N, C-alpha and C positions, 0 to 999 in steps of 0.2 A: 139167291145163295152163297153171295160172299158174306153177307150179313150173318147167317148161321156159323158158316168155318172159322169167321172171326169170331165170335162170340164163346162158339166151342168149336176148338183147333181140333177136337179127338172125334167130330163129326164126319161120317162118310155122307154125302149129297152126289147123288145119282139123278138123274132125268130118265123116261121114258117117253118117246111118241104112244097118243091115246088119240081119242075121238077128237076130231077137231075144236068140240066146244067144251074138251072136258079140261079139268084143270085138278090134282089132286093131292094132297101133301100126304105122308105117311110115316111115322116114326117107328123104327123096330115094328116092321108091316102092321101095325095099329094106324086105321083112317082118322086122321083128326082134320080135315078139311077138305068139303069136297064143293067145287064151282057150282057142279051140274043139280046138288042139292040146293045153296043156297045164294045160286045167279049173281055172283061176283066174285073176286077176288079174297084171300086173306088178307088181313094187316098183318105186314113182315114180322114188326113187332110182338104179336103175338104169336107169331109161330116160334120165332127166336125164344123165346118167353120159354113154350112149350119144351123145345128141344135143349135148352138149358135143365128142364125140371128133371127130364126123365136124364140128364147124362148126370145128375145128383144123386139119383137113383130113385125118385118119381115114378107117377106114373100120366102116360100122356093123356090128354083129355081134349075130346072134340072142342073145335072152335065153333062154335055156333051163331058166329053174324061176319058181315064181308064188306070188302069197301065198295065202291062203286064198279057198277057190273063191266067197263071197261073205258070204251070209246061213249063219250060224251061230246055229241054237237050243238055248238053254240050260235 
């Protein structure tokens, strides 16, 4: 969240408690990422880029790839 606020100071970033396995990112009510759909977390740079694009007047687009699904056991 801090990365978004640093890149777009006018952004209002909020969080909500959902299902234990869910993690979703929406910009202006438009879902751009769902962990339930992609089975991993978003690349934070891509989230920041989408927020910057919307702040500049562009349209939010869905992030279609994910990072590691979370915990890796070695």
